[in-house]
C-alpha positions in Angstrom: -24.6 9.8 5.6 -22.5 12.0 3.3 -21.9 11.4 -0.4 -18.9 12.0 -2.6 -18.1 12.0 -6.2 -15.7 9.2 -7.4 -12.8 11.2 -8.6 -13.8 13.6 -11.4 -16.7 11.4 -12.5 -20.3 12.3 -11.9 -21.0 9.2 -9.9 -21.8 9.8 -6.2 -21.3 7.1 -3.5 -21.8 7.0 0.2 -18.6 7.7 2.2 -19.1 4.4 3.9 -19.6 1.4 1.6 -20.3 -2.2 2.5 -18.0 -4.9 1.2 -18.4 -8.7 1.5 -15.0 -10.2 1.4 -14.8 -12.9 4.1 -18.4 -12.3 5.2 -21.4 -12.7 3.0 -21.5 -16.2 1.4 -18.9 -17.4 3.8 -19.2 -16.7 7.6 -22.6 -14.8 7.4 -25.8 -16.6 6.4 -28.3 -15.3 3.8 -30.8 -14.1 6.4 -28.2 -12.1 8.3 -26.8 -10.8 5.1 -30.2 -9.5 4.1 -30.6 -7.8 7.5 -27.2 -6.1 7.2 -27.7 -4.9 3.6 -31.2 -3.6 4.3 -29.9 -1.7 7.4 -27.0 -0.3 5.5 -29.3 1.0 2.8 -31.7 2.5 5.5 -28.7 4.3 7.0 -27.8 5.8 3.6 -25.2 3.4 2.3 -25.7 3.2 -1.5 -22.4 1.6 -2.4 -21.8 -2.1 -2.2 -18.5 -3.8 -3.2 -17.9 -7.4 -4.0 -15.8 -9.6 -6.4 -16.4 -12.8 -8.4 -13.6 -14.5 -6.5 -15.0 -13.9 -3.1 -16.0 -17.4 -1.9 -16.0 -18.4 -5.6 -19.1 -16.5 -6.5 -21.0 -17.1 -3.3 -20.5 -13.5 -2.1 -22.0 -12.1 -5.3 -24.9 -14.5 -5.1 -25.6 -13.6 -1.5 -25.5 -9.8 -2.3 -27.8 -10.4 -5.2 -30.4 -12.0 -3.0 -30.1 -9.3 -0.4 -30.7 -6.4 -2.9 -33.5 -7.9 -4.9 -36.2 -5.8 -3.1 -34.2 -2.5 -3.4 -34.7 -0.3 -6.5 -31.7 -0.9 -8.7 -31.2 2.7 -9.6 -30.8 3.5 -5.9 -27.7 1.3 -5.6 -24.1 1.5 -6.8 -22.7 -2.0 -7.2 -19.0 -2.6 -7.8 -17.4 -6.0 -8.6 -14.1 -7.2 -9.8 -12.4 -9.7 -12.1 -8.9 -11.2 -12.5 -8.5 -14.3 -10.3 -9.4 -17.7 -11.7 -12.8 -19.2 -10.7 -12.0 -22.6 -12.4 -9.1 -24.5 -13.8 -9.8 -23.3 -17.3 -6.7 -21.8 -18.9 -8.6 -18.7 -20.0 -10.4 -18.2 -16.7 -7.9 -15.8 -15.3 -6.2 -12.4 -16.0 -7.5 -9.5 -18.0 -7.8 -10.9 -21.5 -10.8 -9.8 -23.5 -12.3 -13.3 -23.2 -12.0 -13.4 -19.4 -13.2 -9.9 -18.7 -16.4 -10.3 -20.8 -17.1 -13.8 -19.5 -16.4 -12.7 -15.9 -18.9 -9.8 -16.2 -21.6 -12.1 -17.6 -21.1 -14.4 -14.7 -21.2 -11.6 -12.2 -24.4 -10.2 -13.6 -26.0 -13.6 -13.4 -25.0 -14.1 -9.8 -25.9 -10.5 -8.8 -29.3 -10.8 -10.5 -28.8 -7.4 -12.3 -28.5 -6.1 -15.9 -25.4 -4.0 -15.2 -22.8 -3.2 -12.6 -21.9 0.4 -11.9 -18.1 -0.2 -11.5 -16.1 -3.1 -12.9 -12.6 -3.2 -11.2 -9.6 -5.0 -12.5 -8.6 -6.9 -9.3 -4.8 -7.0 -10.1 -2.6 -5.9 -13.0 -2.1 -8.5 -15.7 1.5 -8.5 -17.1 0.5 -11.1 -19.8 -2.2 -9.1 -21.5 -1.8 -5.8 -23.3 -3.5 -3.0 -21.4 -5.2 -1.7 -24.4 -6.9 -5.1 -24.9 -8.3 -5.0 -21.4 -9.5 -1.4 -21.9 -11.2 -2.1 -25.2 -13.0 -5.1 -23.6 -14.4 -3.0 -20.8 -15.3 -0.2 -23.2 -17.4 -2.6 -25.3 -19.2 -3.7 -22.1 -19.8 0.0 -21.3 -21.2 0.6 -24.8 -23.5 -2.4 -24.3 -24.8 -1.0 -21.0 -23.5 -3.9 -18.9 -20.8 -1.8 -17.1 -21.1 2.0 -16.4 -17.6 2.8 -15.1 -14.4 0.9 -14.5 -11.5 1.1 -12.1 -8.5 -0.9 -10.7 -7.4 -2.5 -7.5 -3.9 -3.0 -6.1 -2.1 -1.5 -9.2 1.1 0.3 -9.0 1.2 4.1 -9.7 2.9 3.7 -13.1 0.4 1.0 -14.1 -2.5 3.3 -13.2 -1.0 6.2 -15.2 -0.3 4.0 -18.2 -3.9 2.7 -18.3 -5.3 6.2 -17.9 -3.1 7.4 -20.8 -4.0 4.5 -23.1 -7.7 5.0 -22.4 -7.5 8.7 -23.3 -5.4 8.0 -26.4 -7.9 5.3 -27.7 -10.9 7.5 -26.9 -12.2 5.1 -24.3 -13.6 5.9 -20.8 -10.6 6.2 -18.4 -10.7 4.5 -15.0 -12.5 6.5 -12.3 -11.1 4.8 -9.2 -8.5 2.7 -7.5 -9.1 0.4 -4.6 -6.0 0.2 -2.5 -5.3 -1.0 1.0 -5.1 2.0 3.3 -5.4 2.5 7.0 -3.7 4.3 9.9 -1.2 1.4 10.2 -0.4 1.1 6.5 0.1 4.4 4.6 2.3 3.4 1.7 -0.3 4.5 -0.8 0.5 8.1 0.2 3.9 7.9 -1.5 2.8 7.5 -5.1 -0.7 6.0 -5.5 -2.6 8.8 -3.8 -0.9 11.7 -5.7 -1.1 9.8 -9.0 -4.8 9.2 -8.6 -5.3 12.9 -7.5 -3.5 14.1 -10.6 -5.5 11.9 -12.9 -8.9 12.7 -11.3 -9.4 9.2 -9.9 -11.0 8.5 -6.5 -9.8 6.1 -3.9 -12.2 3.4 -2.7 -10.3 2.1 0.4 -10.3 -1.5 1.6 -9.1 -2.8 4.9 -9.5 0.6 6.6 -9.5 -1.1 10.1 -6.4 -3.2 9.3 -8.5 -6.4 9.4 -10.0 -5.4 12.7 -6.9 -4.4 14.5 -8.0 -0.8 14.6 -11.0 -1.8 16.7 -8.7 -2.3 19.6 -9.8 -5.9 20.2 -6.3 -7.4 19.7 -4.3 -7.1 22.9 -0.5 -7.3 23.2 0.6 -10.5 24.7 -2.8 -12.2 24.3 -4.1 -14.7 21.7 -6.4 -13.4 19.0 -10.1 -13.3 20.2 -12.0 -16.4 19.3 -14.0 -16.1 16.1 -11.9 -13.1 15.0 -10.0 -12.8 11.7 -6.7 -13.1 13.6 -7.8 -16.5 14.9 -8.7 -17.6 11.3 -5.7 -19.4 9.8 -7.0 -18.5 6.3 -6.8 -14.8 7.1 -4.2 -14.3 9.8 -1.4 -14.4 7.3 -2.6 -11.0 6.0 -2.4 -9.6 9.5 1.0 -10.5 10.8 2.4 -7.0 10.2 -0.4 -5.5 12.3 0.0 -7.8 15.3 3.5 -6.9 16.4 3.4 -6.2 20.2 4.7 -2.6 19.9 2.0 -1.8 17.3 -0.7 -3.3 19.4 0.4 -1.3 22.4 0.2 1.9 20.4 -3.2 0.9 19.1 -4.4 0.5 22.7 -3.2 4.0 23.5 -5.0 5.3 20.4 -8.2 3.5 21.6 -8.1 5.3 24.9 -7.5 8.6 23.1 -10.5 8.1 20.8 -12.7 7.2 23.7 -11.6 10.3 25.4 -12.9 12.2 22.4 -16.3 10.6 22.8 -16.1 8.0 20.1 -14.7 4.5 19.6 -11.5 3.5 17.8 -13.1 2.0 14.8 -15.2 5.1 14.0 -12.2 7.3 14.7 -10.0 5.3 12.3 -12.5 5.4 9.5 -13.0 9.2 10.0 -9.2 9.6 9.8 -9.2 8.0 6.3 -12.2 10.1 5.2 -10.3 13.3 5.8 -7.5 12.2 3.4 -7.6 13.9 0.0 -9.0 11.9 -2.9 -10.9 9.3 -0.8 -14.3 8.7 -2.2 -15.4 5.9 0.2 -14.1 3.4 2.7 -15.3 -0.2 2.5 -16.3 -1.8 5.8 -17.3 -5.4 6.4 -19.9 -6.5 8.9 -21.0 -9.9 10.4 -23.8 -8.3 12.3 -26.0 -5.2 12.2 -24.5 -3.6 15.3 -21.0 -3.6 13.6 -22.4 -1.9 10.6 -24.3 0.7 12.6 -21.1 1.6 14.6 -19.0 2.0 11.4 -21.5 4.2 9.7 -21.2 6.7 12.5 -17.8 7.7 11.1 -19.5 9.6 8.3 -20.7 12.2 10.9 -17.5 12.5 12.9 -15.4 15.7 12.6 -12.4 16.8 14.7 -10.0 19.7 14.4 -6.5 19.2 13.0 -4.8 19.2 16.3 -6.8 16.0 17.3 -5.6 14.2 14.3 -2.0 15.4 14.8 -2.1 14.1 18.4 -3.5 10.8 17.2 -0.7 10.4 14.7 1.9 11.1 17.3 0.4 8.3 19.4 0.9 5.8 16.6 4.1 7.1 14.9 5.8 9.2 17.5 6.4 13.0 17.3 6.9 14.3 13.8 10.4 15.6 13.1 
């Protein structure tokens, strides 16, 4: 396993991180969660990503149980706040009240005294950015949060928050968590260069396009039973990936990756890891074998011409 600094910060995280959206606390039981987390740690994964809203706190609770026998200082734990957990009018957004209460709830569910990274899960247009920044700064001074970042913010919003933090002598955000994969590269337009300029690292989610970049979805066929594409609660996120033409290109890319001695999932993860500014890619796993396969991406290396050929398969010849 290779490790990278998160942006210009001193924090080092494993290139492959383990997330638990839609898995731990939902479709994966506690015993399997513990097996996956322990195996991930044994393979060198030190970075674990979750959020309070994932299964209404159950994901954080499941992760907390799974890490209780691992030395806390050996882990980097990231969680998030923004979405409502209850019907309480103040239980949402990035107000000072919600951020502080969300962190307290996350610490209790995770069974830890602090989180390494608190991420603002979305931008809150109703709350002044400086209010949110001062709230997380207070948590940092109390030792309950070490760093903070954002997720799914626009480039201008990221730049504004970074500027305000510097102007108010607060710790600036060290990372952004965007959706990024070989089938969805819109972050390259503005998000990636903005984060590079500001010294923020990218912690990428959905690197396999919800499983499409494993090659298991076939054009003209129904989604495999038990897959995310067959789950009505998730499939809406995947429609843009399941167009027949895209799936045909993915199958060609799968054959190409196998011809290079690897599988499509590892190949797709390695493609992201070669992009500038990427600190880590978040993978999910419902079983140990999935995790073991994904971790292999940290050791993959191909010359530029391989990646150029791969991109031509997906997007056609460059002009």
